[in-house]
C-alpha angles and dihedrals in degrees: 000000000000110000091023130089101271111191128210093247091056091047090051091053092049095048092045091053092051094048093046093051092048093066095225126176119241133196104111094105095304126100097203147323097300092049091048095045090054091047096050093047092047092050094050099039105030107015088237136120096247144352129271125211094253091061095057094083095048117114117245121223120228095244091059091049090053092049092048092047091056091052094047091048091053092046091054102037100040098027090228115166112254093240092062091050095051095032090229140092130181121226123177088347092304125117117235127186111230141173136174091288088079139041111258109263111254126137139132085233084085089068091048092051091050086063092044088248090293132202093020099060138030103237096212090057095055106107100155136028132187124200111195116203091012099180108177090004094248097135095041095048095046088047088054089052096050093041099040093169093055130096108228128205121192122191135187135166090221117085088196092056091048090053089057091045090050091052091052092045092051090052093053093045091049091050092048093242088120128031115244113263095015092113125048122194118209130181104228142144095240108296097348099107096037096084095220095307113164128215138200091225130022118191127182136173100174129177105282108172114111115240094239096054116109113234135186114268092256091068093052090069089067119091112282092218 
């Protein structure tokens, strides 16, 4: 519909059709082609995680269509997870910057943190939190937000992952969403570098897929470590 007034709803239908026909694998925060089509369009057009109904009648400019087309083509041809194409993933309603140095954030732990781990802990008594295998830092940083009084330590064996986590931490400290010094990042093989330190809460969502298991191509873009 170049040259015509293409609306977001029509664009959503077109992108959904392409993704559905491509036979892609999902699981990086998206449930299927419609969910991912809405996410990609929302990221490009509105800098948001997904679309709302009011946006469906808005007119799309040609530059945005071109940008979206490039992303969709890469998603289909190279089977790259959407988060690596946009450079962003949403976890517990919070935006994280990600790239192939880290696994794409996705975990039901986000829903538990949104409830401050109730009913298993008393939030006001949480003074320290450890996130083992922190990756992008998503769990550790959200934990710091929902337990603002707590000191949070995040560890990972991967220096690359810690660099991404540091970038996200710096963003949240600069914006005032986290207080400076609340979160410490440590390179460690699990507890090795923690010198016996104890914590009120320990959270971990480590890599858990056995090496010999066959996976869809999308998952092979994530770090092998």
